[in-house]
LUMTOR-919170 format. One record per residue: residue number from 1; x, y, z of N, C-alpha, C in turn. Coordinates in steps of 0.001 Angstrom, whole numbers, m for minus. Layout:
BEGIN
> NUM|X|Y|Z|X|Y|Z|X|Y|Z
...
END
This chain:
BEGIN
> 1|71674|74550|62749|70356|73962|62442|69290|75061|62441
> 2|68557|75174|61363|67557|76218|61238|66305|75877|62043
> 3|65584|76901|62419|64309|76707|63109|63263|76214|62120
> 4|62129|75644|62646|61036|75248|61748|60556|76454|60942
> 5|60099|76246|59723|59632|77367|58894|58590|78215|59613
> 6|58754|79532|59499|57829|80439|60180|56403|80232|59703
> 7|56230|79907|58414|54889|79685|57875|54205|78524|58582
> 8|54958|77447|58834|54387|76292|59530|53958|76668|60944
> 9|54753|77507|61614|54422|77925|62970|53142|78762|62995
> 10|52863|79470|61910|51684|80340|61857|50413|79605|61433
> 11|50561|78402|60872|49406|77711|60326|48373|77380|61394
> 12|48810|76857|62524|47844|76441|63547|47037|77617|64084
> 13|47669|78709|64567|46834|79825|65057|45976|80451|63970
> 14|46488|80513|62737|45693|81089|61650|44457|80226|61395
> 15|44651|78903|61329|43514|78005|61119|42544|78081|62290
> 16|43083|78139|63497|42250|78156|64690|41302|79354|64674
> 17|41827|80534|64423|40984|81729|64467|40045|81798|63260
> 18|40489|81281|62113|39597|81230|60953|38425|80295|61225
> 19|38712|79138|61806|37648|78182|62124|36740|78697|63229
> 20|37299|79445|64158|36485|80022|65222|35401|80919|64615
> 21|35770|81711|63617|34803|82571|62939|33785|81732|62170
> 22|34260|80737|61431|33370|79909|60614|32377|79156|61480
> 23|32854|78524|62546|31966|77748|63415|30972|78668|64119
> 24|31422|79846|64520|30510|80805|65163|29378|81197|64225
> 25|29700|81406|62942|28669|81739|61950|27724|80560|61764
> 26|28268|79348|61684|27427|78154|61518|26486|77966|62708
> 27|26958|78297|63905|26106|78185|65090|24909|79126|65003
> 28|25115|80290|64444|24001|81220|64293|23047|80767|63187
> 29|23579|80061|62200|22780|79612|61054|21931|78397|61392
> 30|22531|77382|62032|21808|76146|62344|22063|75745|63799
> 31|21622|76553|64771|21881|76194|66176|21042|74992|66604
> 32|21610|74185|67485|20853|73064|68035|20125|73502|69299
> 33|20879|74062|70231|20298|74571|71476|20033|76056|71294
> 34|18824|76503|71590|18382|77833|71184|18483|78889|72280
> 35|18623|78478|73532|18586|79439|74638|19910|79458|75382
> 36|20436|80658|75641|21678|80814|76405|21612|82119|77191
> 37|20896|82126|78321|20702|83370|79067|21989|83932|79661
> 38|23034|83111|79805|24280|83587|80424|25365|83917|79401
> 39|24993|84056|78129|26006|84259|77090|26884|85478|77357
> 40|26271|86592|77772|27052|87814|77986|28030|87676|79145
> 41|27829|86691|79998|28761|86417|81088|29773|85346|80690
> 42|29293|84315|80002|30131|83176|79643|31203|83548|78624
> 43|30811|84221|77568|31743|84458|76474|32972|85281|76896
> 44|32820|86420|77592|34022|87144|78021|34914|86300|78937
> 45|34301|85510|79817|35095|84662|80709|35844|83591|79922
> 46|35167|82954|78967|35807|81899|78185|36949|82447|77324
> 47|36709|83597|76690|37770|84211|75897|38908|84699|76798
> 48|38582|85186|77976|39618|85633|78899|40517|84494|79346
> 49|39923|83335|79624|40720|82176|80032|41713|81773|78954
> 50|41232|81660|77714|42131|81201|76653|43210|82250|76369
> 51|42900|83521|76514|43908|84561|76289|45045|84433|77295
> 52|44697|84234|78563|45727|84067|79594|46527|82792|79336
> 53|45825|81712|78982|46504|80453|78718|47462|80532|77548
> 54|47061|81228|76483|47928|81342|75313|49176|82159|75619
> 55|49055|83155|76483|50233|83928|76885|51221|83029|77631
> 56|50711|82182|78529|51591|81266|79270|52268|80276|78334
> 57|51495|79703|77413|52063|78726|76478|53101|79390|75571
> 58|52811|80614|75132|53757|81324|74259|55066|81634|74978
> 59|55031|81690|76311|56245|81996|77077|57174|80792|77198
> 60|56678|79599|76844|57543|78418|76885|58654|78560|75845
> 61|59823|78013|76137|60955|78204|75212|60861|77408|73925
> 62|59866|76528|73793|59810|75649|72628|58366|75389|72236
> 63|58091|75371|70941|56778|75005|70414|56782|73522|70060
> 64|55621|73001|69661|55526|71603|69258|56402|71328|68030
> 65|56346|72227|67052|57149|72032|65851|58633|72162|66152
> 66|58987|73088|67039|60392|73236|67425|60882|72002|68170
> 67|60020|71380|68973|60398|70147|69676|60690|69034|68684
> 68|59850|68900|67654|60078|67892|66621|61379|68187|65867
> 69|61589|69453|65560|62785|69871|64829|64043|69581|65641
> 70|63989|69864|66937|65145|69600|67808|65437|68110|67899
> 71|64389|67292|68080|64574|65842|68198|65221|65280|66938
> 72|64786|65770|65786|65363|65307|64522|66849|65639|64454
> 73|67199|66881|64788|68598|67303|64724|69482|66587|65724
> 74|68909|66250|66893|69684|65581|67945|69657|64066|67817
> 75|68861|63547|66871|68730|62098|66749|68061|61488|67969
> 76|67164|62246|68588|66542|61831|69844|65124|61336|69578
> 77|64694|60309|70302|63328|59837|70201|63192|58592|69347
> 78|62093|57881|69548|61862|56579|68937|62045|56577|67427
> 79|61384|57498|66736|61394|57449|65273|62707|57926|64672
> 80|63586|58497|65502|64918|58839|65032|65927|57741|65317
> 81|65472|56651|65959|66344|55522|66265|66016|54281|65452
> 82|64891|54320|64726|64493|53175|63919|64362|53606|62465
> 83|64486|52641|61587|64346|52903|60159|62983|52415|59685
> 84|62206|53314|59114|60902|52956|58563|60548|53977|57492
> 85|59700|53597|56537|59270|54574|55530|58654|55801|56183
> 86|58856|56945|55553|58378|58206|56123|56878|58167|56379
> 87|56110|57602|55446|54654|57592|55615|54233|56700|56777
> 88|54998|55626|57027|54689|54745|58166|54962|55485|59471
> 89|56131|56111|59576|56475|56870|60781|55461|57983|61029
> 90|55114|58701|59961|54184|59816|60111|52811|59373|60561
> 91|52311|58288|59989|50978|57792|60353|50952|57300|61788
> 92|51954|56504|62171|51990|55973|63535|52142|57106|64546
> 93|52999|58079|64236|53187|59210|65149|51885|59978|65336
> 94|51162|60218|64237|49888|60945|64314|48903|60186|65200
> 95|48796|58881|64994|47875|58071|65792|48276|58068|67265
> 96|49581|57975|67540|50035|57975|68927|49771|59315|69607
> 97|49895|60404|68876|49592|61717|69446|48119|61811|69825
> 98|47242|61299|68969|45809|61347|69286|45477|60407|70441
> 99|46093|59231|70473|45890|58305|71591|46364|58931|72899
> 100|47496|59633|72853|48024|60267|74058|47085|61349|74581
> 101|46445|62095|73673|45506|63117|74115|44254|62483|74715
> 102|43833|61354|74166|42736|60598|74793|43139|60204|76211
> 103|44351|59663|76380|44814|59218|77693|44911|60375|78684
> 104|45438|61523|78219|45535|62690|79099|44156|63167|79505
> 105|43231|63223|78546|41875|63674|78851|41224|62759|79881
> 106|41396|61466|79717|40817|60521|80673|41456|60678|82050
> 107|42768|60903|82074|43455|61107|83350|42954|62365|84055
> 108|42648|63408|83307|42130|64642|83900|40800|64409|84621
> 109|40076|63391|84207|38827|63023|84872|39050|62061|86034
> 110|39977|61141|85885|40078|60031|86823|41141|60228|87908
> 111|42127|61098|87684|43142|61376|88702|42630|62513|89572
> 112|42505|62254|90838|41788|63166|91733|42358|64576|91747
> 113|43690|64718|91742|44276|66059|91848|44280|66809|90529
> 114|43994|66111|89414|43910|66785|88128|42501|67305|87828
> 115|41490|66640|88367|40105|67007|88056|39770|68467|88388
> 116|40209|69035|89519|39865|70442|89786|40305|71407|88689
> 117|41416|71105|88003|41818|71945|86870|40857|71778|85704
> 118|40519|70532|85395|39707|70261|84213|38235|70603|84428
> 119|37791|70612|85665|36362|70881|85882|35994|72319|85519
> 120|36991|73207|85401|36716|74563|84911|36090|74475|83524
> 121|36607|73585|82696|36054|73364|81363|34631|72825|81455
> 122|34398|71906|82365|33094|71252|82465|32063|72073|83238
> 123|32486|73133|83894|31532|73933|84659|30783|74927|83782
> 124|31081|74952|82487|30301|75786|81571|28867|75269|81541
> 125|27900|76163|81685|26498|75749|81766|25836|75667|80393
> 126|26577|76000|79352|26085|75820|77995|27177|75189|77154
> 127|26843|74881|75912|27737|74139|75029|27767|74844|73683
> 128|28858|75560|73425|29035|76192|72126|30527|76305|71844
> 129|30871|76942|70736|32267|76954|70315|33173|77584|71368
> 130|32665|78517|72183|33518|79130|73200|33835|78161|74337
> 131|33038|77098|74487|33374|76072|75480|34697|75412|75105
> 132|34993|75356|73807|36264|74803|73359|37457|75682|73677
> 133|37213|76897|74168|38277|77804|74595|38429|77813|76111
> 134|37481|77239|76810|37368|77392|78259|38203|76326|78984
> 135|39484|76596|79111|40383|75732|79862|41175|76600|80823
> 136|41337|76121|82038|42134|76876|82998|43551|77023|82462
> 137|44173|78198|82599|45531|78388|82082|46521|77331|82586
> 138|46360|76878|83826|47262|75840|84338|47071|74527|83593
> 139|45838|74222|83205|45613|73002|82418|46219|73132|81029
> 140|46063|74296|80393|46668|74502|79080|48185|74340|79143
> 141|48784|74873|80195|50230|74764|80349|50643|73309|80575
> 142|49901|72599|81428|50185|71183|81687|50054|70367|80408
> 143|48996|70606|79653|48774|69875|78411|49896|70126|77404
> 144|50328|71374|77304|51397|71704|76356|52704|71039|76749
> 145|53027|71029|78034|54258|70378|78496|54211|68874|78229
> 146|53046|68277|78458|52866|66846|78188|53104|66557|76710
> 147|52541|67367|75839|52660|67133|74401|54085|67392|73910
> 148|54744|68402|74481|56136|68654|74105|57020|67462|74459
> 149|56844|66935|75669|57616|65775|76088|57347|64574|75202
> 150|56082|64386|74840|55712|63249|74007|56332|63366|72614
> 151|56286|64551|72020|56865|64746|70684|58355|64432|70707
> 152|59046|64865|71757|60487|64613|71833|60784|63137|72070
> 153|60027|62480|72944|60249|61055|73207|59970|60208|71967
> 154|58966|60583|71205|58660|59859|69979|59627|60215|68855
> 155|60212|61414|68933|60946|61903|67776|60001|62033|66598
> 156|58785|62510|66887|57723|62561|65880|58133|63451|64712
> 157|57948|62976|63479|58300|63795|62308|57541|65118|62295
> 158|58209|66154|61799|57631|67489|61834|56294|67548|61114
> 159|56175|66892|59959|54930|66975|59196|53778|66288|59916
> 160|54056|65200|60647|52978|64539|61391|52559|65392|62580
> 161|53516|66073|63200|53184|66976|64307|52344|68136|63789
> 162|52744|68713|62660|51972|69814|62074|50569|69343|61709
> 163|50462|68156|61097|49151|67628|60705|48273|67391|61923
> 164|48876|66878|63003|48049|66643|64193|47667|67951|64869
> 165|48563|68904|64921|48240|70190|65523|47082|70875|64793
> 166|47080|70773|63475|45988|71366|62707|44675|70631|62971
> 167|44722|69297|63005|43521|68513|63291|43026|68777|64706
> 168|43940|68878|65649|43584|69128|67051|42878|70478|67187
> 169|43422|71504|66547|42821|72836|66613|41432|72829|66006
> 170|41293|72155|64857|40001|72119|64172|38959|71390|65008
> 171|39316|70240|65567|38334|69439|66287|38035|69992|67675
> 172|38950|70745|68253|38650|71389|69527|37459|72324|69373
> 173|37357|72987|68240|36241|73886|67969|35028|73124|67437
> 174|35256|72228|66487|34151|71498|65857|33376|70664|66866
> 175|34073|69962|67773|33376|69059|68683|32544|69802|69721
> 176|32809|71088|69927|32025|71887|70877|30966|72754|70186
> 177|30796|72588|68896|29895|73473|68154|28430|73224|68506
> 178|27710|74307|68746|26264|74241|68941|25616|74281|67560
> 179|25707|73139|66869|25382|73095|65443|24620|71807|65138
> 180|23579|71919|64331|22774|70749|63956|23343|70090|62708
> 181|23833|68877|62885|24229|68062|61742|23079|67136|61382
> 182|22867|66905|60085|21841|65957|59667|22138|64586|60265
> 183|21088|63914|60748|21248|62641|61431|22106|61622|60700
> 184|21814|61304|59433|22634|60325|58705|24097|60744|58594
> 185|24347|62033|58341|25724|62520|58233|26443|62372|59563
> 186|25762|62720|60654|26378|62615|61976|26743|61173|62288
> 187|25855|60246|61986|26119|58833|62290|27285|58292|61464
> 188|27419|58754|60236|28538|58316|59401|29854|58907|59912
> 189|29849|60200|60225|31074|60855|60695|31584|60242|61988
> 190|30691|59938|62915|31153|59451|64212|31687|58027|64177
> 191|31525|57334|63063|32179|56036|62922|33696|56180|62989
> 192|34188|57346|62595|35625|57600|62594|36022|58779|63467
> 193|35185|59831|63492|35568|61098|64106|34655|61455|65282
> 194|35149|62331|66140|34350|62856|67253|33467|63980|66719
> 195|32170|63836|66886|31203|64831|66411|30681|65661|67587
> 196|30034|66809|67294|29448|67592|68386|28439|66797|69220
> 197|27598|65980|68583|26626|65189|69335|27316|64204|70268
> 198|28374|63583|69787|29116|62646|70627|29760|63365|71805
> 199|30363|64517|71546|31074|65218|72616|30121|65930|73569
> 200|28941|66313|73078|27974|66978|73959|27605|66079|75135
> 201|27513|64782|74882|27230|63832|75964|28289|63937|77055
> 202|29515|64179|76664|30628|64316|77614|30443|65531|78529
> 203|29614|66480|78118|29375|67681|78923|28043|67619|79673
> 204|27431|66460|79714|26179|66291|80454|26406|66498|81950
> 205|25368|66928|82640|25443|67109|84091|25510|65772|84819
> 206|25128|64680|84155|25193|63352|84764|26630|62848|84718
> 207|27198|62518|85875|28625|62201|85946|29001|60968|85130
> 208|28123|59964|85054|28467|58781|84260|28579|59122|82780
> 209|27878|60157|82331|27995|60598|80946|29196|61519|80764
> 210|29482|62335|81776|30684|63175|81736|31934|62315|81607
> 211|31944|61183|82296|33096|60283|82255|32978|59303|81082
> 212|32810|59836|79906|32732|59031|78681|33126|59913|77509
> 213|33324|59298|76343|33595|60036|75099|34738|61040|75270
> 214|35924|60511|75576|37096|61352|75837|37873|61740|74584
> 215|37555|61149|73435|38360|61348|72239|38432|62789|71778
> 216|39532|63130|71097|39700|64463|70536|39398|64485|69045
> 217|40079|63650|68278|39857|63621|66831|39169|62324|66432
> 218|39760|61197|66777|39213|59893|66399|38291|59349|67493
> 219|37166|58799|67076|36258|58146|68027|36724|56731|68346
> 220|37732|56247|67637|38244|54885|67789|38634|54561|69218
> 221|39328|55487|69886|39893|55173|71200|38808|54918|72237
> 222|37710|55657|72165|36610|55422|73098|36006|54041|72887
> 223|35943|53610|71658|35401|52279|71383|36359|51191|71868
> 224|37643|51370|71612|38639|50370|72003|38742|50251|73522
> 225|38724|51379|74225|38933|51376|75681|37620|51467|76462
> 226|36517|51194|75791|35216|51007|76416|34731|52234|77193
> 227|34990|53415|76643|34472|54645|77251|33471|55335|76323
> 228|33053|54632|75279|32137|55212|74301|30697|55126|74790
> 229|29987|56229|74670|28550|56262|74963|27848|56833|73740
> 230|26923|56089|73212|26291|56468|71945|25465|57738|72078
> 231|24718|57874|73180|23849|59042|73337|23614|59314|74810
> 232|23313|60570|75115|22941|60940|76473|21527|60455|76770
> 233|21204|60356|78035|19865|59897|78404|18804|60952|78109
> 234|19220|62229|78037|18284|63316|77755|18442|63788|76315
> 235|17380|64313|75742|17416|64828|74375|18388|66008|74295
> 236|19091|66179|73165|20116|67223|73051|19654|68618|73425
> 237|18431|68990|73043|17971|70351|73327|17554|70545|74777
> 238|17215|69459|75475|16742|69566|76851|17815|69195|77879
> 239|18892|68548|77460|19876|68059|78426|20540|69217|79173
> 240|20801|68984|80445|21503|69975|81269|22997|69815|81048
> 241|23639|70940|80777|25074|70971|80511|25799|71463|81759
> 242|26965|70900|82048|27806|71438|83104|27867|70577|84338
> 243|28146|71218|85476|28270|70543|86759|27225|71110|87712
> 244|26609|70236|88484|25510|70669|89349|25956|71665|90406
> 245|27250|71623|90802|27709|72503|91888|28215|73860|91388
> 246|28253|74080|90088|28727|75358|89542|27730|75859|88501
> 247|26650|76467|88954|25598|76862|88021|25167|78324|88146
> 248|25481|78981|89244|24988|80346|89421|25882|81323|88655
> 249|25337|82464|88225|26121|83413|87418|27429|83851|88067
> 250|27436|84003|89394|28651|84454|90067|29804|83468|89893
> 251|29499|82211|89571|30542|81196|89394|31030|81125|87948
> 252|30489|81973|87067|30859|81939|85659|31721|83134|85244
> 253|32147|83943|86201|33001|85080|85872|34449|84614|85694
> 254|35250|85428|85024|36650|85080|84802|37379|84889|86131
> 255|37146|85776|87062|37829|85671|88361|37441|84377|89068
> 256|36155|84020|89032|35701|82794|89691|36299|81559|89026
> 257|36424|81577|87703|36984|80421|86999|38468|80257|87291
> 258|39182|81365|87429|40616|81283|87725|40875|80695|89112
> 259|40002|80970|90057|40184|80485|91420|39437|79187|91706
> 260|38608|78738|90757|37783|77561|91000|38554|76318|91388
> 261|39746|76024|90795|40478|74814|91185|40852|74751|92653
> 262|40866|75898|93326|41221|75938|94744|40041|75597|95652
> 263|38842|75574|95060|37642|75275|95860|37472|73781|96027
> 264|36961|73394|97177|36651|72002|97412|35362|71633|96685
> 265|35289|70374|96244|34052|69912|95603|32966|69715|96633
END
């Protein structure tokens, strides 16, 4: 049995880094929030976290596409045990993958022992595309293992996994963009998709707002499971981002972020 095509394996990282450049340029062109006094501290730390996390994930013996490929060859997983049109299987698998990421994200907030890992992401005191890179390496590893297990249990078709991986990479950057979308366009997009304005509320310093808007790609799940919040109580340019207990510059260094999960709240 051959491995997944090398080109398919390269698509996600290639798209991710291309979009990182594009979104960064757009942020400079039409920024929403204009002041970031800690940028020279935040950016190296955020890039450092994702670099360490990607090394750990790359060390795993299997990628998402390889997991789908293995399940197909072994006849393992739900969609390899039932007969349905390819487009039906692919659509349902894609939706289930996005629903699962919503569920994992919500669990990272609501399960007490998981929150210290995820709060590294939320302790960023500003909101820009690099916030979409700011995940503790242990959380990235946990998330990847969860998704690998899910792909195998579903027997998710390779093309639906590839399509979701590309959408996931794109929206991880897009939803954290410090970018002004025209009001009417933003309201139309968020009927279906997670927009930067919608996700910015999730990064508010107010905990009731932090515990809302968990979606990754589709805004549907927040509406269905009653975690949707239309807007933050503070205006986008004035709202405080982050966590009240992690605001000083010394807490924004790479070393501090790596050890932060060990600190008591």
